[in-house]
C-alpha positions as CSV (number, residue, x, y, z in Angstrom):
1,X,-79.9,90.6,25.5
2,X,-79.5,86.9,25.3
3,X,-75.6,87.4,26.1
4,X,-76.6,89.3,29.4
5,X,-78.9,86.5,30.5
6,X,-76.0,83.9,30.4
7,X,-73.6,86.1,31.8
8,X,-76.0,86.7,34.3
9,X,-76.8,83.2,34.9
10,X,-75.0,81.7,37.8
11,X,-74.5,78.1,36.2
12,X,-73.1,79.6,32.7
13,X,-71.3,82.6,34.3
14,X,-68.4,80.8,35.4
15,X,-67.5,78.6,32.2
16,X,-67.9,82.0,30.4
17,X,-65.4,83.6,32.7
18,X,-63.0,80.8,32.2
19,X,-63.2,80.7,28.6
20,X,-62.7,84.6,28.1
21,X,-59.9,84.7,30.8
22,X,-57.8,82.0,29.0
23,X,-54.5,83.1,27.2
24,X,-53.5,82.0,24.0
25,X,-50.0,80.1,23.8
26,X,-47.4,81.9,21.8
27,X,-45.4,81.1,19.2
28,X,-41.8,80.6,20.3
29,X,-40.2,79.4,17.2
30,X,-41.4,78.3,13.7
31,X,-39.4,75.6,11.6
32,X,-38.3,76.2,8.3
33,X,-40.5,74.0,5.3
34,X,-39.1,70.8,4.4
35,X,-37.0,70.6,1.1
36,X,-37.0,74.3,0.6
37,X,-34.1,74.4,-1.9
38,X,-35.0,71.5,-3.5
39,X,-38.5,73.1,-4.3
40,X,-36.6,76.7,-5.2
41,X,-34.4,74.7,-7.5
42,X,-37.4,73.0,-9.6
43,X,-39.7,76.0,-9.2
44,X,-36.3,78.0,-11.1
45,X,-35.9,75.5,-13.4
46,X,-39.7,75.1,-14.4
47,X,-40.2,79.1,-14.6
48,X,-36.5,79.1,-17.1
49,X,-37.9,76.6,-19.1
50,X,-41.0,78.1,-20.0
51,X,-39.7,81.3,-20.2
52,X,-37.6,80.1,-22.9
53,X,-40.0,78.3,-24.3
54,X,-42.8,81.5,-25.0
55,X,-39.4,83.3,-26.3
56,X,-38.4,81.0,-28.8
57,X,-42.1,80.6,-30.1
58,X,-42.8,83.9,-30.6
59,X,-39.6,85.1,-32.2
60,X,-38.6,88.7,-30.8
61,X,-42.6,89.4,-30.8
62,X,-43.7,90.8,-27.6
63,X,-46.2,88.4,-25.6
64,X,-49.9,89.5,-25.3
65,X,-51.7,89.6,-21.6
66,X,-53.6,86.6,-21.8
67,X,-49.9,84.5,-23.6
68,X,-48.7,86.0,-20.3
69,X,-51.6,84.6,-17.8
70,X,-51.3,81.3,-19.5
71,X,-47.4,81.1,-19.3
72,X,-47.9,82.0,-15.7
73,X,-50.5,79.1,-15.1
74,X,-48.1,76.9,-16.7
75,X,-45.6,77.6,-15.1
76,X,-47.2,77.1,-11.4
77,X,-48.9,73.8,-12.5
78,X,-45.4,72.2,-14.0
79,X,-43.8,73.1,-11.1
80,X,-46.5,71.7,-8.9
81,X,-46.4,68.5,-10.4
82,X,-42.6,68.0,-10.7
83,X,-42.6,69.1,-7.1
84,X,-44.7,66.1,-6.7
85,X,-42.7,63.8,-8.5
86,X,-39.6,64.8,-6.1
87,X,-41.4,64.2,-2.8
88,X,-42.5,60.9,-4.4
89,X,-39.0,59.6,-5.1
90,X,-37.8,60.9,-1.5
91,X,-40.4,58.5,0.1
92,X,-39.8,55.7,-1.6
93,X,-36.0,56.4,-1.6
94,X,-36.5,56.4,2.4
95,X,-39.0,53.6,2.3
96,X,-36.4,51.8,0.5
97,X,-33.5,52.9,2.9
98,X,-35.4,51.5,5.7
99,X,-36.2,47.7,4.2
100,X,-32.3,47.7,3.8
101,X,-31.5,48.6,6.7
102,X,-34.1,45.9,8.2
103,X,-33.0,43.4,5.9
104,X,-29.2,43.9,7.5
105,X,-30.3,43.5,11.0
106,X,-31.7,40.7,10.1
107,X,-29.3,39.3,8.3
108,X,-27.3,39.9,11.5
109,X,-29.3,38.7,14.2
110,X,-29.6,35.2,12.3
111,X,-26.0,35.3,11.8
112,X,-25.4,36.1,15.3
113,X,-28.0,32.8,16.0
114,X,-26.0,30.8,14.0
115,X,-22.7,31.8,15.7
116,X,-24.4,30.9,19.0
117,X,-25.7,27.7,18.0
118,X,-22.7,26.4,16.9
119,X,-20.4,27.5,19.9
120,X,-23.3,25.9,22.1
121,X,-23.3,22.6,20.5
122,X,-19.3,22.7,20.2
123,X,-19.4,22.9,24.1
124,X,-22.2,20.3,24.6
125,X,-20.3,18.0,22.0
126,X,-17.6,18.5,24.2
127,X,-19.2,17.1,27.7
128,X,-20.9,14.3,26.1
129,X,-18.0,13.1,23.7
130,X,-14.4,12.7,25.7
131,X,-12.7,11.8,22.3
132,X,-14.2,15.2,20.9
133,X,-12.7,17.3,23.4
134,X,-9.3,15.2,23.1
135,X,-9.4,16.2,19.3
136,X,-10.3,19.9,19.8
137,X,-8.3,20.6,22.9
138,X,-5.2,19.8,20.6
139,X,-2.9,20.4,17.8
140,X,-2.1,18.7,14.5
141,X,1.9,18.5,14.0
142,X,4.1,16.3,11.7
143,X,6.7,13.7,13.8
144,X,9.1,12.0,12.0
145,X,6.8,12.4,8.8
146,X,3.6,11.3,10.5
147,X,0.7,13.1,11.8
148,X,0.3,13.2,15.5
149,X,-2.5,15.1,17.7
150,X,-0.4,16.8,20.5
151,X,-2.2,18.3,23.3
152,X,-2.2,22.6,23.2
153,X,0.5,24.7,25.0
154,X,-1.2,26.1,27.6
155,X,-0.7,30.2,28.1
C-alpha cells in the first residue's frame, strides 16, 4: 500500500517514474587485467614447487584429503605473497624510471641555461669591449714564425 501512495502522490510520482525509466549503461568493452602473464608464471611456479615438495616429502605415499587441502591453501597464500612482491618491485622500478627521467630533464635544462648564459655574456662583451670583439672575430695565425691576429675570412 505504501508504494501506491508514493506513485499516486504528484510530488513523488515524477521522481519515481524518472528513476525507473533510466536505462543502464551497456558495457562496450572489457580491458584485460594487468600483468596476466607474470601472474600466471608466478602461479605456475608456486604450484609446481609445492607439488614437488609434497611428492618428495611423502615418498610415494598417496596424500590424504587433509594434506591436499593444506597444500592447496599453501599454494594460494604463497602465490598471493609472491605476486605482491612482484607488484611492489614493478612499482619501485616505475618510480625509479620517473625519477631518472626528471633528473635528465633537469640536467638538460641546466646545461641549456648555462649555454644561453655563455652566449649572452659573449654578445654583451662584444658590445661593451671593442678589443674583445676584434679578438673574437679574428683568427690567430703564424706569419714568419710569429703569432698574429688576422681577420676571419667572410664566406
